[in-house]
Every structure is written in C-alpha cells, then in structure tokens.
C-alpha positions in Angstrom: 23.6 -23.2 45.3 21.9 -23.2 41.7 24.2 -24.8 38.9 25.9 -21.9 36.9 24.8 -23.3 33.7 21.3 -22.8 34.6 22.0 -19.3 35.5 23.7 -18.7 32.0 20.7 -20.5 30.1 18.2 -18.4 32.2 20.4 -15.5 31.3 20.3 -16.0 27.5 16.8 -16.9 27.3 15.8 -13.4 29.2 17.8 -11.8 26.4 15.9 -13.4 23.6 12.5 -12.6 25.2 13.7 -9.0 25.7 14.9 -8.9 22.4 11.5 -9.9 20.9 9.5 -7.6 23.0 11.5 -4.9 22.3 11.5 -5.5 18.4 7.8 -6.3 18.3 7.4 -3.0 20.6 9.4 -0.7 18.1 8.2 -2.2 15.0 4.4 -2.2 16.1 4.7 1.3 17.7 6.4 2.7 14.5 3.5 1.2 12.1 0.9 3.3 14.9 3.2 6.5 15.2 3.2 6.5 10.9 -0.5 6.1 10.9 -1.3 8.7 13.2 1.5 11.2 11.3 0.3 9.8 8.1 4.1 9.5 7.3 6.1 7.0 5.3 6.0 3.8 8.2 9.6 2.5 6.7 11.3 5.7 7.6 9.9 5.4 11.3 10.3 1.7 11.6 14.4 2.4 10.3 15.1 5.2 12.8 13.7 2.6 15.5 16.3 -0.1 14.7 19.0 2.5 14.2 18.2 4.2 17.7 18.5 1.1 19.8 21.2 -0.3 17.5 24.3 1.9 16.6 23.1 4.9 17.7 22.8 3.7 21.4 25.8 1.7 20.7 27.6 5.2 20.3 26.5 6.8 23.1 26.5 3.9 25.6 29.4 1.8 24.4 26.9 -1.4 23.7 23.6 -1.5 21.5 20.7 -1.7 23.2 19.1 -4.7 21.0 21.8 -6.7 19.0 19.8 -9.3 16.8 22.6 -11.4 15.4 24.2 -11.7 18.7 21.4 -12.5 20.7 20.0 -14.9 18.4 22.8 -16.4 17.0 23.0 -19.0 14.4 19.1 -18.7 14.1 19.0 -14.9 13.0 19.6 -15.5 9.7 16.9 -18.2 9.4 14.4 -15.7 11.0 14.9 -13.0 8.5 15.0 -15.4 5.8 11.2 -17.1 7.0 10.1 -13.5 7.3 11.2 -12.2 3.8 9.5 -15.6 2.5 6.2 -14.7 3.9 6.6 -10.9 2.4 7.6 -12.2 -0.8 4.2 -14.7 -1.1 2.2 -11.5 0.2 3.8 -9.7 -3.0 3.0 -12.6 -5.0 -0.9 -12.7 -3.9 -1.5 -9.5 -5.1 0.3 -10.1 -8.3 -2.6 -11.0 -10.9 -2.0 -11.7 -14.2 -5.1 -9.6 -15.0 -3.1 -6.6 -13.4 -0.7 -6.9 -16.8 -3.7 -6.4 -19.0 -5.1 -3.7 -16.9 -1.5 -1.9 -16.9 -1.2 -1.3 -20.0 1.7 -1.2 -22.8 4.0 1.2 -20.5 4.1 -0.9 -17.7 4.5 -3.9 -19.8 7.4 -2.7 -21.7 9.0 -1.3 -18.3 8.6 -4.6 -16.6 9.8 -7.0 -19.4 12.3 -4.7 -20.6 13.0 -1.5 -18.4 13.5 -4.5 -15.3 16.5 -5.9 -17.1 17.8 -2.7 -18.0 17.6 -1.0 -14.8 19.2 -3.9 -13.4 22.4 -3.9 -15.8 22.4 -0.2 -15.4 22.0 -0.5 -11.6 24.8 -3.2 -11.7 27.2 -0.6 -13.3 26.4 2.1 -10.9 27.2 -0.3 -7.9 30.2 -1.3 -8.8 32.0 1.9 -10.4 30.4 4.2 -8.3 29.3 2.4 -4.6 32.5 0.5 -5.1 31.3 -2.7 -4.8 32.6 -6.3 -6.1 31.1 -7.2 -9.4 28.8 -9.8 -7.2 27.9 -7.7 -4.9 26.9 -5.2 -7.6 24.7 -7.7 -9.6 22.6 -8.9 -6.6 22.1 -5.6 -4.8 20.9 -4.0 -8.2 18.4 -6.6 -8.8 16.8 -5.5 -5.6 16.9 -1.9 -6.6 14.3 -2.4 -9.4 11.6 -2.7 -6.8 9.1 0.1 -6.4 6.8 -0.7 -3.2 3.4 -0.1 -3.7 3.1 0.7 -0.2 5.5 3.8 -0.4 3.7 4.7 -3.9 0.2 4.9 -3.0 0.4 7.6 -0.1 2.7 9.7 -2.1 0.2 9.4 -5.5 -2.2 10.6 -2.8 -0.4 13.3 -1.4 -0.1 14.7 -4.9 -3.2 14.3 -6.1 -2.0 12.7 -9.2 -4.3 10.9 -11.5 -4.5 9.8 -15.0 -2.2 7.4 -16.8 1.0 8.4 -14.6 -0.9 7.3 -11.4 -1.5 4.0 -13.1 1.8 3.5 -14.4 3.4 4.0 -11.2 0.9 1.9 -9.0 1.1 -1.4 -11.3 4.8 -0.9 -11.9 5.0 -1.0 -8.0 2.6 -4.1 -7.7 4.1 -6.2 -10.2 8.2 -5.4 -9.7 7.9 -6.1 -6.1 8.7 -10.1 -6.4 10.5 -9.6 -9.9 13.1 -8.0 -8.1 13.5 -10.5 -5.4 13.4 -13.4 -8.1 16.5 -11.2 -9.8 18.5 -11.4 -6.8 17.6 -14.8 -5.9 18.8 -16.0 -9.5 21.9 -13.8 -9.5 22.8 -15.0 -6.1 22.4 -18.8 -6.6 24.6 -18.4 -9.7 27.0 -16.5 -7.6 27.1 -19.1 -4.9 27.4 -22.2 -6.8 30.3 -20.6 -9.4 32.0 -19.8 -5.9 32.5 -23.6 -5.2 34.6 -24.0 -8.3 31.5 -24.8 -10.5 31.4 -23.2 -14.1 29.1 -20.3 -14.6 27.0 -21.8 -17.3 26.9 -25.3 -15.3 25.7 -23.0 -12.2 23.3 -21.4 -14.3 21.6 -24.5 -15.9 21.5 -25.8 -12.3 19.7 -22.5 -10.9 17.3 -22.7 -13.5 16.7 -26.1 -12.8 16.2 -25.6 -9.1 14.0 -22.7 -9.7 11.8 -24.6 -12.1 11.6 -27.3 -9.4 10.7 -24.5 -7.1 8.2 -22.8 -9.1 6.5 -26.1 -9.7 6.3 -26.7 -5.9 4.8 -23.5 -5.2 2.1 -23.9 -8.2 1.5 -27.2 -6.3 1.0 -25.7 -2.8 -1.0 -22.8 -4.4 -3.5 -25.7 -6.3 -4.3 -27.7 -3.6 -4.5 -24.7 -0.9 -6.9 -23.4 -3.5 -8.5 -26.8 -3.9 -8.8 -27.6 -0.1 -11.1 -23.9 -0.2 -13.2 -24.4 -2.8 -14.0 -27.8 -1.5 -14.8 -26.9 1.7 -11.9 -29.3 3.2 -10.9 -26.4 6.0 -12.8 -24.5 8.7 -12.8 -20.6 8.2 -10.7 -20.5 11.4 -7.8 -22.6 10.4 -7.5 -21.1 6.8 -5.1 -18.4 7.8 -3.2 -20.3 10.2 -2.9 -22.9 7.5 -2.0 -20.6 5.0 1.1 -19.3 7.3 2.0 -23.2 8.0 2.0 -23.9 4.3 4.3 -21.0 3.6 6.9 -22.4 6.1 6.7 -25.8 4.6 6.7 -24.9 1.1 10.0 -22.6 1.8 11.8 -25.5 3.6 10.7 -28.2 1.1 12.0 -26.0 -1.8 15.7 -25.2 0.4 16.1 -28.8 0.4 16.5 -29.0 -2.9 18.8 -25.6 -3.6 19.4 -22.7 -0.8 17.0 -19.7 -1.4 15.0 -21.4 -3.9 12.4 -21.3 -1.1 11.7 -17.5 -2.2 11.1 -18.8 -5.5 8.9 -21.1 -4.2 6.9 -19.1 -1.8 6.5 -16.3 -4.6 4.9 -18.8 -7.3 2.4 -20.0 -4.4 1.3 -16.7 -3.6 0.5 -15.8 -7.2 -1.1 -19.3 -7.8 -3.1 -18.6 -5.1 -4.1 -14.7 -6.4 -5.1 -16.1 -10.0 -7.2 -19.1 -8.4 -10.4 -16.8 -8.3 -11.0 -18.0 -4.6 -13.5 -16.0 -2.8 -12.1 -17.0 0.1 -9.2 -14.7 -0.5 -10.9 -12.3 1.1 -10.4 -13.9 4.0 -6.5 -13.8 3.8 -6.5 -10.1 4.1 -6.6 -10.5 7.9 -3.5 -13.0 7.5 -1.5 -10.1 5.6 -2.6 -7.1 7.9 -1.9 -9.3 11.1 1.1 -11.7 10.4 2.7 -9.8 7.3 2.4 -6.6 9.3 4.1 -7.8 12.4 7.0 -9.6 10.2 8.1 -6.5 8.2 7.8 -4.5 11.3 10.4 -7.0 12.9 12.6 -7.5 10.0 12.8 -3.7 9.7 14.3 -3.1 13.3 16.4 -6.4 13.4 18.0 -5.3 10.0 18.8 -1.9 10.9 19.5 -2.3 14.7 22.2 -5.3 13.5 23.9 -2.3 11.6 27.3 -1.5 13.2 28.7 2.5 13.5 31.7 0.8 11.5 29.6 -0.3 8.7 27.1 2.9 8.7 30.6 5.2 8.6 32.0 3.4 5.7 28.7 3.7 3.9 28.4 7.6 4.5 31.0 8.8 1.8 31.4 10.5 -1.9 30.9 7.0 -3.4 27.5 6.8 -1.9 26.5 10.0 -3.1 27.6 9.4 -6.3 25.9 6.0 -6.6 22.5 7.6 -5.3 23.0 10.5 -7.7 23.3 7.8 -10.9 20.7 5.8 -9.4 18.3 9.0 -9.3 19.3 10.9 -12.4 20.7 8.3 -15.0 19.4 4.8 -14.3 15.9 5.4 -13.7 15.3 8.1 -16.2 17.2 5.9 -18.9 15.5 2.6 -18.3 12.2 4.1 -18.4 12.6 6.7 -21.1 14.1 3.9 -23.5 12.0 0.9 -22.4 8.5 3.2 -22.9 9.8 5.2 -26.0 6.6 5.8 -27.9 3.9 4.8 -25.3 4.4 7.8 -22.9 4.5 11.8 -24.0 7.5 13.6 -22.8 5.8 15.4 -19.4 4.8 11.9 -18.2 8.4 10.4 -19.2 10.0 13.1 -17.3 7.5 12.4 -14.3 7.8 8.7 -14.2 11.8 8.5 -14.9 12.2 10.5 -11.4 9.4 9.0 -9.3 10.6 5.6 -8.1 10.7 5.2 -4.2 12.1 2.2 -2.9 10.3 0.2 -0.3 9.6 -2.9 2.3 10.6 -5.8 -0.1 13.5 -3.9 -1.3 15.4 -3.5 2.4 14.1 -6.9 3.5 15.6 -8.6 0.8 18.9 -6.6 0.5 19.5 -7.5 4.2 19.1 -10.9 3.7 21.1 -11.3 0.6 23.8 -8.7 2.0 24.0 -11.0 5.1 24.1 -14.3 2.8 27.4 -13.0 0.5 28.7 -11.8 3.9 28.6 -15.7 5.1 29.6 -16.9 1.4 32.8 -15.0 1.8 34.0 -16.4 4.8 33.1 -20.2 3.4 33.7 -19.9 0.3 36.7 -19.2 -2.4 35.8 -15.5 -3.0 35.6 -12.8 -0.8 32.9 -10.3 -1.7 34.3 -6.7 -0.5 31.0 -5.1 -1.2 28.6 -7.7 0.6 28.6 -5.8 4.2 27.7 -2.6 2.8 24.5 -3.8 0.8 22.0 -3.0 3.5 23.3 0.7 4.5 23.0 1.4 1.0 19.6 -0.2 0.6 18.6 2.2 3.5 20.2 5.2 1.9 18.4 4.5 -1.1 15.3 3.9 0.6 15.4 7.0 2.9 16.6 9.4 0.2 14.0 8.1 -2.4 10.9 8.4 0.1 12.1 11.8 1.2 13.2 13.3 -1.9 10.3 12.0 -4.2 8.0 12.4 -1.4 8.6 16.0 -1.2 9.1 16.7 -5.3 6.2 14.6 -6.8 3.9 16.9 -5.9 5.3 20.1 -7.3 6.7 18.3 -10.3 3.3 16.9 -11.0 1.6 20.5 -10.8 4.6 22.2 -12.8 3.7 19.4 -15.8 0.2 19.7 -15.5 -0.1 16.1 -14.4 -1.7 16.7 -11.2 -5.8 16.7 -10.9 -6.8 20.3 -11.4 -10.5 20.0 -10.6 -11.6 19.8 -7.3 -11.9 16.3 -5.7 -15.3 14.9 -5.5 -17.4 12.4 -3.2 -16.8 8.6 -2.8 -20.1 7.0 -1.6 -20.2 3.9 -0.1 -23.3 1.7 -0.3 -25.4 1.6 -3.4 -29.4 1.7 -2.7 -32.1 3.7 -4.2 -31.3 6.8 -1.5 -28.1 7.3 -2.7 -28.0 6.8 -6.2 -30.3 9.5 -6.3 -28.1 11.6 -4.4 -25.4 10.3 -6.2 -27.4 11.6 -9.4 -27.9 15.2 -8.0 -24.4 15.9 -6.9 -23.1 14.8 -10.7 -26.0 17.0 -12.1 -24.4 19.6 -9.8 -20.7 19.3 -11.7 -19.7 17.4 -8.6 -17.3 14.3 -9.3 -19.0 11.1 -7.6 -17.9 7.6 -7.7 -20.4 5.2 -5.9 -18.8 2.0 -4.2 -20.4 -1.7 -3.6 -19.4 -4.9 -3.4 -22.7 -6.1 -5.0 -22.7 -6.2 -8.9 -26.4 -6.3 -8.8 -26.8 -3.5 -6.7 -24.6 -1.2 -8.7 -26.6 -2.4 -11.8 -28.9 0.9 -12.0 -26.1 3.3 -11.3 -23.8 2.0 -14.2 -27.1 2.3 -16.3 -27.3 5.7 -15.0 -23.8 6.4 -16.5 -22.6 6.8 -13.1 -18.7 6.5 -12.4 -18.9 3.2 -10.3 -16.3 0.8 -8.0 -17.1 -2.8 -7.6 -15.4 -4.2 -5.0 -15.1 -3.8 -1.1 -13.5 -0.1 0.0 -12.3 -1.5 2.9 -10.0 -4.2 1.3 -6.0 -4.3 0.3 -7.6 -4.6 -3.4 -9.3 -1.0 -3.1 -6.2 0.3 -2.0 -4.5 -0.5 -5.2 -7.5 -0.3 -7.7 -9.4 2.9 -6.6 -8.0 6.1 -7.3 -8.1 8.0 -3.8 -6.8 11.5 -5.5 -10.3 11.5 -7.0 -12.1 12.1 -3.7 -12.0 14.3 -1.0 -15.0 13.4 0.8 -16.6 10.0 1.8 -20.4 9.3 2.7 -21.1 5.9 3.9 -24.8 5.3 2.9 -25.1 1.6 3.0 -27.9 0.2 5.0 -25.6 -1.5 7.9 -24.9 1.2 10.2 -22.1 -0.6 11.8 -20.4 -1.1 8.7 -20.9 2.9 7.7 -19.0 3.7 11.1 -16.1 1.3 10.0 -16.0 3.1 6.6 -15.9 6.5 8.2 -13.0 4.9 10.9 -11.1 3.5 8.0 -10.7 6.8 5.6 -11.1 9.5 8.6 -7.0 9.1 8.7 -6.9 10.0 5.2 -9.1 12.6 4.2 -9.6 14.1 7.9 -12.4 13.2 10.0 -14.2 16.2 9.6 -15.2 15.2 6.0 -16.4 11.4 6.3 -20.3 11.3 7.0 -23.0 8.6 7.4 -26.4 9.0 8.6 -27.9 9.1 11.7 -28.2 6.0 13.8 -31.4 6.3 15.8 -33.5 8.8 17.1 -31.8 8.1 20.6 -28.6 9.3 19.1 -26.1 11.3 21.2 -26.6 15.3 20.9 -22.9 16.1 21.9 -21.2 15.6 18.1 -17.9 15.7 20.3 -18.8 12.7 22.6 -17.3 9.4 22.1 -20.1 7.8 20.2 -19.0 10.3 17.3 -15.4 9.4 17.3 -16.4 5.9 16.6 -18.6 7.2 13.3 -19.0 9.7 10.9 -20.6 13.3 11.2 -24.2 13.1 10.7 -25.6 13.4 7.3 -28.6 15.6 7.5 -30.0 15.8 10.9 -30.0 13.3 13.8 -32.8 10.9 13.7 -32.9 10.9 9.9 -31.9 7.4 9.5 -32.1 5.5 6.3 -35.5 3.6 7.0 -37.2 6.9 7.0 -35.5 8.3 4.2 -36.3 5.0 2.0 -39.6 5.3 3.4 -40.3 8.8 2.2 -38.7 8.2 -1.5 -41.3 5.4 -2.1 -43.9 8.3 -0.6 -42.7 10.3 -3.5 -39.9 12.6 -2.0 -37.3 13.6 -4.7 -34.2 15.3 -4.4 -34.2 19.0 -5.9 -31.3 21.5 -6.6 -32.4 25.3 -5.9 -30.4 28.2 -6.6 -30.6 31.2 -4.3 -30.2 34.8 -5.2 -30.9 38.2 -3.7 -34.5 37.7 -4.8 -34.9 34.4 -3.6 -33.3 33.5 -0.1 -32.2 30.9 2.2 -35.5 32.0 4.3 -37.9 32.2 1.6 -36.9 28.5 0.6 -37.1 27.2 4.3 -40.6 29.2 4.2 -41.8 27.3 0.9 -40.5 23.8 2.1 -40.7 23.3 5.7 -40.7 19.5 5.5 -37.5 19.8 3.3 -34.3 17.9 4.3 -31.1 20.0 3.4 -28.9 17.6 2.4 -26.1 20.0 0.8 -25.1 23.3 0.0 -22.8 24.1 -2.7 -21.2 27.5 -2.2 -20.6 29.8 -5.5 -17.1 28.8 -5.9 -18.1 25.1 -6.4 -17.1 24.0 -3.0 -19.4 21.3 -1.7 -20.9 21.4 2.2 -22.6 18.6 3.5 -25.1 19.6 6.2 -25.7 18.3 9.7 -26.3 19.2 13.3 -24.3 22.3 14.0 -23.4 22.4 10.1 -26.5 24.8 8.7 -26.6 26.4 5.1 -25.1 29.8 4.7 -27.1 31.1 1.5 -26.4 33.9 0.1 -26.4 34.9 -3.9 -25.3 31.9 -6.3 -25.4 29.3 -3.4 -27.0 26.4 -4.5 -29.3 23.8 -1.9 -29.9 20.2 -2.6 -32.6 19.0 -0.6 -34.7 15.9 -0.2 -38.4 16.6 0.0 -42.2 16.1 -1.1 -42.7 16.9 -4.9 -44.1 20.0 -5.4 -46.7 20.0 -8.6 -45.3 21.8 -11.6 -41.9 22.6 -10.5 -38.6 20.9 -11.8 -36.8 18.5 -9.6 -33.6 20.0 -11.0 -32.6 23.5 -11.9 -30.1 23.7 -14.9 -26.6 24.4 -14.0 -25.1 27.4 -15.7 -21.8 26.5 -17.8 
C-alpha cells in the first residue's frame, strides 16, 4: 500500500499546482478582458480574486482559492518578491529629467504635497477609519500614490490635455515609488520601536539601513549598465539577468534589514533608468511579460485571501467617512496648498479631485498590512487596524477608479479644460511622402503629429514647423510622453509594411479599428477588407496596389499633393474628369471632419467639401488653395 505521508504530500502538491494555475488564469484573463472592454484592469482583477475567495466562501462554505492556507509560510515572501519587481518597474520609469519636464506644480506636489497628504491621510485613517496610529501612518504613506496605469486611460477618455494632463501624468509616474518608500520607512521605524528600542534610535537605524539599501541598488544598477554597455551579456540573457538580479538585490538588502530590499530594488530601477542605455528598450519585454504576470498574481492573491469577516468589518460608516475625507479634504487641501500660485483656480479644482489609486497602492498596502498583522503577533504591540489595511486599500481603489472615471470628462468640460478642437491625426513614419501629406493636412486645419524613432528622419519635419514625436510609438515611453488625447486617427506610413500592421494593431483597441490606416501591401492584396488579413492590418489608404514604392516613385517624378474645394460650379465629377490619374487620399467635409479614402470609401463630394489628392502637377495651378478663415 502507498504510504499515507506520500498521499498527503501529493494532495498538497496538487493543491499548490491548482492554485498557481488558477491565479495565472484569473489574473491574465482579467487583463485580457480589460483590454477587450477598455476597462480598468485593476477592477477586473480584484473582482476575480473576490469571486474565488470570500464570495465563494460565502456561497459554498470554503474558498476556491485560499492563498495563505495553500502556500503557507512562503505566501508572504512570494508577495514581497512580486512587490519588489513592481517597485523596480516603477523605478525604471523614474528619470530625473522627468522632474524637469514636469514643471513647478508637480515638483511642489511631490516634495511638499506628498508629505502633506501623508500627514492629513494619517489623521483621516486614524480618526475616520479607526486604524491605530502605526497602521494609519503606514497606510497613509501608500495612499499618496496615483498610478499612471489608471491615470492614462482616464485622460484619453476625457480628452484632457494641456497642463492638467501633464500634471496628473507626471505626478503618477513620480509618486509610484515614493509612496512605497514612505510606507517602508514608517514600517521600519514601527517594527524596530515595537522591539523596545527608542524611536530616535529606530529612525537613525532605518535611515542608515535605507542608505545601505540605496547604495546596494545603485551598485547593482551601475554594474548591470556597465555589463550591457560593454557587451558582456548576450541579448537573450538580458531580461533573465535583470529578473535574477532583482531577486538577488532584494535578498542581500533584506539581510541588512527587513523590507529595506524594497528600497534597494527601487534604487536599482532608478539607476538603470538614468543610465541612458540604448538597451533599456529591450527591458520593455521584461516589463510587459514578467511585471504584468506578477501584478496579476498579486492582485488575485490579495483579494482572494480576504475573508468575509474582514470585508464585513471594513464595510461600515467609518470606511465611508474615511473615503469622504480622502476625496474631499485630504487630496484637495494637499494639492491646493502645495501648488498655490502655480495653478489657476480651474486647474486646482480638477487636480484636487482627480487622484485614482492603482496597482502599487494595493500591492504595497497588502504587503505591509500582512506584515503589521504578523508583527502584532510577535511583538509587544497589537496593531488593531492592521487587518483592515488591505480591504481599505481596495475600497479606495474601487471608489476612485469608478468615481473619477465617470466624472473626469464632465468636470473637465465644465471647467473648460478638455480639448475643444477635434482630435487630429497621428502619422507614424517620417519620409518624403508622409511629410508632404502632413503638410497638406496642417494647411487644411487638421492637427497632425508626425512620429518617428529617428532624429534624422524627422529633421525635415522639424524645419517645416510640424509637430513631431521623437520615439517609438509602441514603447512604454510613448504611453507616458505621447499625448493620446490629441489624435483620434492613426496612419502608419513607414517603409516597413509589417511594422505598419503592428502599429495599426496596437492603436486599434484605443481609437477603433475603423480609424487606423496603412498603405496597400501589394497588387495581390485581398479584395475583401473583411478577410483575415485585413484584421491584422489597418484599413487600406488610397486604393489596393498603391504601395509606398509606387507613391515615392511618382513623387520623384513630380507628383504633388493638392487641396481642391468643391462647389455647385465645380463638382466631384468635374474634378475626376480633370484629373483622371489623381489619387484622392482624403476628403474634408464642410464641418471640418476628415475622412480618409480607400476601397469601398469613395468621396461624397458636395458644396463646401475639400479633396486632398496626390497627382501629377498641373502647370499654372497652385498646389494648395487658401483655406478660408
């Protein structure tokens, strides 16, 4: 007969394997569903965890997923390592030049508003939510974080632009790691003090240990940058080396002092971010693959580990009062006081209201909430509110994401801060043909951003005064620096058709597949735009078989862009008779709406419409007709 111990071990192993599979499936499934629905992923991941955890327990008596019970003593280290990777990723986008670009309001919000919000939030968490002072200090430190992963979709949805959008974007980028550092510092002081040491001595030791952690992170970042720059590592090992070195850096810092590892990995990411490595683009794959997987797992585990009792305790009048205090007192006061004199009243009202919390807030809150619970069991003090930190964090995330998501658009429009003009066009790929196309669009009062990763290829566009974006539009950097509220149409016009298809697929979920375009692949392209090939590409611009090679060849032969205004006296049919060889690229309707033409998208014509065409030059005819004011 099989030994009973082996049976129990096999059953335990099966439970761990099932839990890992369920966490991965739910986390990535929620991410995919959020992408399809264009909804906040953080909400869907939280709902997934709550469903298989406390909700399942209420319905069936036991949770389908019980992370702390399944993983036992390794549950906290798993969450801690995942949070370490998340903070490294946050540090990786924290470039010092970002603070210069952010401007005075953001710098004042970071250096003055952050500590102010921490202090106000501590008072609110203690008196309104009922947390003890220690738990309130740790929790309030994390709550200053406003995640860029939540901010960016809200700005696109509301068409918010200008200084307000820049403020919210850069505040989220810089605050992500800073809020976590506030929580680390306060927790370490509390932990050391709970062991009987003096507060001053504890603070001095924490500062010294944090200094060691920062030095260790800087050393790791400098060493990795040196290895990449000197070519000591092959390309295929770079992402795995980064991942392994994060864990090693975290582990070494933890030997100095508990939770100082989080400081070390943040410093590691910041050092790499400011090393000006060209290889940093390779780390985007690491961020997209490993970080997304860990974030998904952390959210599902933290929500599934909540019990119905903890949730029921958190749903009370104290929680409601705390949320009201954070929304209507803490955030507005910290913004208004710290940025006084740098924002106009309308900007101050909007920025004092919009502050959705994101991934880092929940992940770090969950980690330190569990650490405080463990500390209260081991130390001299009992932290009465430690077990409420995680549900309070989720309540804050749900409330801010939903409330701010529904109100940012109407409030921005009511204050006159939303973009009033119609969103323009993003043209990806700078070349001779796309440059002339951009010029004729701008001359027709259509806003254009010409994007390319090559400074040299954008030279002519800069000299022409066009609005440009230097960088890779598919990168994480473009998510932060490219103002997505300025365009509703994307045209991929690079010389690489596969890259154009990739750009079209990337922007299709955001602007709609009917608003992404690229040139024809070749003469043998599918005749049915609804076929499988067109689903992986943008809509065909101009006509099938009209490739980049043919267009640039005709341009060198003297073909030019022209804008022609139609009227009752000069109709669409007359234009086509006069210019039988012309490619009609776009039509601008009398109301200023731009329609890009192609297969099954013929010009409508009519009085007041304008045609943008590419055709052989007609002697004596101006290339562009003056646009009326």
